[in-house]
N, C-alpha and C positions, 0 to 999 in steps of 0.2 A: 684186305678186301674193302674195308670201310674207307681207307685212304683213297683207293681207286674210285669208289663211288662218289666220294667228296670231290675229287678232281673232275670227274665227268659231269657232276652237277654244276660245278663252277664254270666249266667250259660252255655248258648249255646256256648259262645265264649271261654270257658275254655277248653283247649285241654288236652289230656292225659299226655303230657309232663309237662304241668303246674302243674297238680296234683302230678306227679312224683317228680317234683322240690320241691314242698312244703313238701312232705313226706320225701325226703332225708334230707332237711334242718332241719325238726323236729327231725329226727332220730339223726342227728349230735348233735343238742342241747341236746337231751336226753342223749346220750352217754357221752357228755362232762360233763354234770351235775353228772352222775353216777361215772365218774372218779374223780370228785372233791368232791364227797360226803364224809363227815367225815374226811376231810383234812383241812389244813389252807386255801386252795384256796376257799373252800365253803363260808367262812366268807368274803373273798375278793369279791366274786361274788355278795353277798348281798350288799356290800358297793357300787359296781359299779352300780348296779340296782338303788340304792337310789340316786346316783349322777345324773344318767340319768333322773330320775323323778324330781329332784330339778331344773335342767337346764331350762325346759320350764316354771316351776312355777316362777323362779326368773325373767325370761323375762317378764312374764305376769304382775308381780308386780313391774316391773322396778327397781329391785334390781341390779343395775349395777355392783357394786363391787363383790357381791356374784356370779353373773353370770360369771364375768371375772375369778374369782378364780376357779370355777367349770370347766370351759372350759380348763384352763391351767392344772388343775389336770388330766383331761382326756388325754390331749396331752402328758404330761410327764409320765403319769401313765403306758402307754404301755411298755416303756423301763424298768420302775421300776418292773413291773410284771414279765418280762422275767428274770431279775436279781434275784429277791427275791424268785420266785417260780420255779427256774430251776429244782429242784428235781421232782416236780409235773408234769411239762411240759415233762421232760424226761420220766417219768412213763407213761404219756398219749401216747407219740409217740411210746414207746416200746410196749404198749398194742395194738396200731393200727398195729404195725409191725408183731404181732403174728397172722397173718391171714392164711387162707387156701392156700395161695400161697406158703407156706413153704413146701418143700419136705423132710425136715430133719427127719430122723428116730430116735426115742428115743431109740429103740432096734431093732435089725434085725428081730426078730420074737418073738412069744409068748413064745416059749420054752426057748430062751435066757433070756427073761424077768423074767420068773418063777425062773430060776436058780439064776440070779443076786439078785432078791428080797429075795429069800430064804437065800442066803449067808448073806445078809445085816441084816435081822431080827434075824438070828441065832447069829450074832455078837452082835447086839443091846441087845438081851436077856441076853447074858453072861455079857456084860458090865454093864447092869442094876443090875444084881445079885451081882456083885462085887463093885457096886457104883463107877464105873470109868466114869468120865465125857467124853462125846463124842459129836461131831458135824459133821454130814454127810450130804453133799449136793448132790442131784441127779439132774444134769443138764437136762433141757427139751429142748424146741424149741428155747428159748432165750439163745444165747451164753453168757457165763460168762468168756471169755478169760482173761479179765483184772483182775478178781479175781484169776484165776488159776496162773497168773504170779507172784502173791504175795507170793506163796508158793514154795515148792520143788517138782519138776517133778518126778513122779514115773512111770506112764504108765504101770501098771501091771494088769494081770488078777485078777478079784475080787475073794476074798475068805474071809470067816468069820475069819479065823485065822489071816490073814494079817491085817484086819481091827482092830481086838482086839489088835494086837501087836503095831499098830500105836499109839493107845491111852493109852498105858501103861504110868503111871505117871513118870515124870522126863526124858522121852526120848525126843530127839530133836523135833519130829513132833507132840507130843500129844497136845500141846497148840495151837490149830487152827482148821480150818475146813478141812476135807478131801472131795475132789470133785470126783464124779463119772460121767463119760461121756461115752455114748455108751457101757455100761456094763464093763468098765474098771476103775480102780482107777487111775485117771490121775494126781493128785497132792495131797499133804498133807501139813499141817501147813499154810494154806491160811488164809488171813485176810478178814473178811466180814464187810460190812458197817452196822453200828448200826442204828436201827430204831429211828425216831424222834417222834414217837407216844407217847404222854404224858398220854394216857389213860391206858397204860399197867401197870399191877400190880407192885408195888415197890419191891415185893418179888422176882421178876425175875432178874437174874443176867445178866452179859455181854454175856454169851453164848446164852441165850434165846433171848436177844435183837438183837444179830447179826443174829440169825436164822430168825427172823421176818424181819430184814432189807433187807436181800438178796431176800426174797420172795416178798418184796414190789417193787423191781426194776427189777424183772425177774419172770419167771414162774417156777423157780426151786422148788423142794421139799426138805425140810430140816428136818432131824431127830435129836433130841437132847436127850441126856441121862444126867440127873442131877447128879453132883458129890456128892451133899449132901444127896439126897434121893434115887437116882437110878430111879427116875420117867422118863418114856419115853414120849416124846412129839413130835408132828409133826406140822411144820409151812407150810402153803400153802396160797398164795395170801395175805400175810400180816396178816394172822390170825393164832393163836396158839391154838392147842387143846392138852390137857395133859392126863396123865393116860392111855396110851395105853398098852396092853399086846402084846405078840408075834403074836397071831392069828389075833387080831383086826388090828394091824399095817400092817400085810401082806395083809389082805383083802382090806384095804383102798388104799394102794399103788398100788395094781393090778388094782383096779377100776379106780383110777385117771389116771394112765398111759395108760390103755386101751382106755379110753374115749378120751384122747388127741391124741393118736396114730391114732385112727379111723377117726379123723377130719383133718388129715394132708394135704390132697389134694382135699377136696370136691369141693371147688369153682373152682379150676383149672380144674378139670375133667369136670365140667359143661361147662366151657368156651370152652374146647377142643371138647366136645360133640356138642356144638352149632356150632362151626366152621366146624366140620366134616359134620353136617347136611346141612349147607349152601353149602359146596363144592359138596355134593351129589346132591343137587338140581340144580347146575349149568349145 
């Protein structure tokens, strides 16, 4: 009976903000795990959990040397984690940065988006038929200015003919990625970071690995045309899907970009709405 009274008393003392605090912390841990899932950091996390379990066990069994080693490992480990897992940490921070606070427009309007995507898929279809290798990156909300600087600036209105011409074999800009920003071809011959994912098929070459790599560190969409087979592929969020045709590619591009565009200021608008309602009540 006393235990029941204690439990009821404890529940009564729990405030709304205490519950909110627990939910926020739980959400942060969940998102952190999802970001680490299927990466090298996931194995590290399991190792850290094991060390934290062994520390009290070593104290209980009076294993002094083991306890000292485990404690020192935790102390030095924080710096080691930052150095070794810098790519994963950067990816997590960039993911957090892609929030609804961003006002950046991917395209000015749906009409512009339709025109740009049509020009892209027309070029990709022709490149596929001629088995001309191509790598096209469509920048989204995450800026990839450091990638753009590695290539040659173009800043031209997008057209299928221009895209096809860029990737003609033995021309200066064909061997690299072409970047599209705000409906314009902003640069060509750009160098992309290669993925470190060792689960990718060994049949995929450098072009496909570069396409996956840029989508692991940003929310860009990358279209690849295989030089050997003419196969059209699309990389999104570190994942590669192959064997697209013209219509299927256009449909998925429109769907992804529309979804991302519609979420550009949702949270910010909610905050503005809340502030406005507060002001009206004053």
